N, C-alpha and C positions, 0 to 999 in steps of 0.2 A: 620788842622785845609779847612776844609771840604771847593773847590771852588761855582760859584754859582752857578753852571752848577747842583755838583754831592747834589748842596739841595734841587735843580728845581727836579730830579729823583728822590730822595728824599724821596718829596714830593708827587711824584706826584706819586708812589710806593703802601703808603702810603693811600693816598684816595682810589688807585683800589681796596688796599684792606678790607678795612670797607666800600668800594661801594658789593666788592659780598660777602664781610660776611651778611648783611644788607640783600638784593638779593636772599644768602642762609640759612635764620629763616624768607626771607616773605612768609603772609598767602596763602598758595594755593583758598582756601577756606573760605568765610564766612559766621557765623552763626549769624544772624542779629533777635533780640528776644524780644518777650512785654509780657506786661502780666495788669492787673491795678492795681491792691493788691499792700500795698505798703510793701516799705523794709523790711518791718521785721514781713510784711506775712510768714507765711509755701510755699509758693508758694513760695519769688521773691528768699526768705533763701535757698528754696534746689537750682533753676535756678542758683543761684550768685555760690553754691558750680560745679554746671552741667561746666558754663564759666573757672573756677580754673583746672578742673579737666579735662575738656577737651583739654582744650588750650596744660597742660602737657602730656596726655598721647600721639598727637598725634603729638608733637616736634615742635608744630605753627601751625603746618600745617594749622590747620582749626583756626580761628578765632572770637571770639565770646564778638557780645557786648549784653549785656540782658538792659532791657530799660521795669522798672518796675514801675509805679502807676502810668498808665496810660498816662505813657508823650508820645503814637501815641495814643494814640483815647484811644476811645471802646471799648467791646469786642468787636460789630458786628464787627465794622471794621478794631479791628487787626484781625480778622475770615478772611476779604474776604483782606485785605493782605500780607497770608500769602498766601491762594488760589493765586492769582495774581500773588506770591514771587518776593512782591514790599519788605515783608521780609517772612523768612527763617523759621521761626515759635511762636506760642504761646498756653497758655493756660484760661482755658474759657467758654463761656459759644457758645452756639452754633454745639455741638459735635451733636445737634440731628438730625445737619442737615446730617450725616454722619454714622447714623446705630443705630435706634433707640429701639436697644438689648437690649439697655445699659439700656435704663427702668427698666428692668430684676434686676436691682440694689435697685428700689424705691419699691420694692410688702414692706408691711408694717410687720413688727415685722417676718421680712427674718432672718435677724442676730438677736447673739439677744447679743450680745459684742464686739469688735474691733476687738479680736482674731478671732474670724467667719467670720470677710466683709474681713481683710486680707490675710487670706487662702485665700477667693473664690477669690478676687482680680486676687492671684497667680494659680490661676488652668486655666485648660487647654482651657476649657470654655474663659475666658474672654479673653487668650491670643487669640480666634477665634473671638473673638467682636472688643478684635482691629485689628485684618484682616482684616475683613469685611470692620469696617470704613474706611479706609486704598481708598480710596474715588477719586472719583469730585476732585485730586491733591493732596489730605492732605494723611501722611502718618502719622502712628500715632506705633511708638515704642515699646509703656504703657498707662500705664495710673494709677489712683493712688486713691484712698479715701479719704474724706472731714472727718467731723464729724458729729453725728446723729441728727436728728431734734426733738425738746426738744420745750415747751411752754413757756407760761410769760404773768399773766394774772394779768385783776383789778379787775377782781372781782369773787378772790378764788384760792384756789386749785381745780386739776381735778383728780379725782380717778378711774371714771367711764370715760365712752363714752356718755351718759347720761348728763352730767356735762356739754356736748357743748355743745348742742341741745338749736336752737334761740344765738345760741353766734355770733359775725360778727367778726370771725378770721383776721386778713393780711393771704396772700397767694402766693409767689409767680405765676408767670404764665406757671406753669406747671401741666398737668395735674396731676398727681399723686395724692401731694399735694392737691388740687384743690377735686380730688374725695375723697379725702382720711376726707374733712371736710364733703363733701357732706353727706357720706355713716355714718357722729356720730352726723346730723341733724344739722350740723351747718350754717354760711353762709360762704361760702367763698369774702372775695373783695380780688379784682387785687389790688393792689402797690408798685408803689417803697418802699427801704427796708430803704430808706433816710428819707421817708415820715414820716414809723413806727410813731415812737415819740413823735410827735405831735399829727396826730391822736389818740395817747393812753389817750392825757393828756387830750382832745378835749372832747372824748366820740364820736368818727366818730369809732373806732373799739373795740372790746374787750379786743381783743389778738391775738397775732406774735408770731412765730414759726420760729425757726432758728436752726444754731450750736450754745452752751452755748458760743463758742470765739466770736461771730458778736453778738450773747444777749445780752450779760457782755463789751464789751467795747466799742458795740453804746452805751451803762446807759439806758437798756430798759429795764432792773430791776426799776429806777428811775420811772417810768410813766405806769411802768406794776410788780409790787411785789410779786404780785405768781409765783411759780417758780411750777410746773409739767415735774418729770427729765422723759420721757414718755421712747425715747429713740428707736420711734414707730418706720421710718422712718432715712436709710441711706441718705448721704445729698450728691449724686448723685456721678457718678461717675467721674476724669480731670483727662483728653485724653490730651497724649501731642501733639501737632500736627501741621508738619512736612510740609511744601510743598513738594510735592510730584519730582518734576522733578531737586531742589538740588538734597535733597537727594539723585538719582538714580545718579547725577553727580557726585559720592563720587568714587573716586573704591576703591575694598573690602576691603582691607585694614580698611579703616578708619569710612569704615560703618557699622562693625564690633566695632568700637573702640566709635564707636556715639550712636548705639544701647547697651551695656554694661552701657557706665557711664547716658545712658536715663532712666534704671533700676534702677540704681545707685545713683539716683538725684532723682529717687519719691517710690524707697524702706527710702532713707531720710527727705525730705513728707513726708512720710506716716509718720513718726514714732512722727518727730512735729507737724500734726495736733493732732494724739492717746495725746499727751503729751497736749496737749494744750485741746484735749475736758476735760482728766481729773481737770487738773484742775483749767478750769472757769464753769467746772459744779459745784464744790465740795465751791467755790466763789458764785454763785452763790445760791450755798440749805441757805451756811454759811449767807451771806447778804440781801435773801430774807425778805420779812412780814410773809411769811410760804415757807415751801416747798414737794411735795410730790415727795417720789421715789419707781415711779411700781416694779425695782426688788422688792424691800422689805418686796414688797405687792404679791410672782408668784400668790396667788389662783385670779386672780384678772388677769392673765396674759394671758389664755385662754378666758376673755371677752373682752380685747384688741383686739384678736386675729379674733377671732366670728365676728363679727361689725368691725373688719375691710377687710376679707372674701373677700368683693362687690369691690373694688377696680384692682384687683387683675385680676380679670374676663372683671373690663370693659378696665381694660390694655391686658388682652387675645383678647377681643372683636373685636378693634381698629385696632388692628393689625399687635404690636407692639412688642411683641416673643410669641411663640407657649405653648398650658401647659406644652405639653415634655419635650420646653426648661425650665418650671418653674417645672417641676419635679423632673431636671436634678442639678436644683441646690441647690431643698432643699433636693434630694442624698448629695452632695458635701458635702452640710455643715451638714446634720447631722450624717454620716464619722464620719466628723470630730467632731462634741461636744459628740462622741462616745471614742473617741480617749483619751477625756483629765481622 
């Protein structure tokens, strides 16, 4: 039978062992991340995968905290928190403050399909965009893609550019979308997407554009039952924005692991967005009163391309990118297209 002194010694040793074990496995770094989309969204799901994978590959040296559904604030607030270091990462708006060259992705009809877009996203050109965007306290290890923009209307499907003349369409506060509508002769109306459903119902606007999953999950097709599957504009870049000082504080081995997991998480996000794009496009085609699919009418594609051409010119004039950069982007896409 152990004496009281022996019991005390054993207990002390056990406590010391447990404490030492906890110290050995305590995280050296914390990566706190936030985005505004709900848990089920591709953005949130891919970052939840990121959390598990980064903690595993770093052997617990990096602890990851994922905050989705806007619990940390608006996209602007989370961007500012990332810049200041209050949190260490975010995905969402305000990437335009880092590199205007990302607007190159918004050139209408630059991509014919998701495969071309994903190929371009992996190009050295986009890698350089990410590097140039790594300024003002932000580091961008990778960027992703969204769904293509398509249109729902209250008045009928859109087969040719002239069908948009004089129509009032909701557009986000982004120059490429606004300028595209203006090139079509429409009247773009800047409003929050949360106001679109009632604006359509009450006749304030005649139509709205967004990616298919957003249009469908927000029940926009119930207020505007005519679906035009034009795929006229890529949804824009989705850079992972990381606090630069935090990233630079990592040793080289953890930087390498962080970058690898970031790229793989974004690949996962891209695949989720692609599958949703296919799924919800089909749902909108099936459930709308009438649907028009531009890809089924290749003879009309040059008509749309010609009508949309002024948008690229305005983006170049505004200084977002150069004609040489646009030519290089088209070369990359065309080379991939010819290889298929």
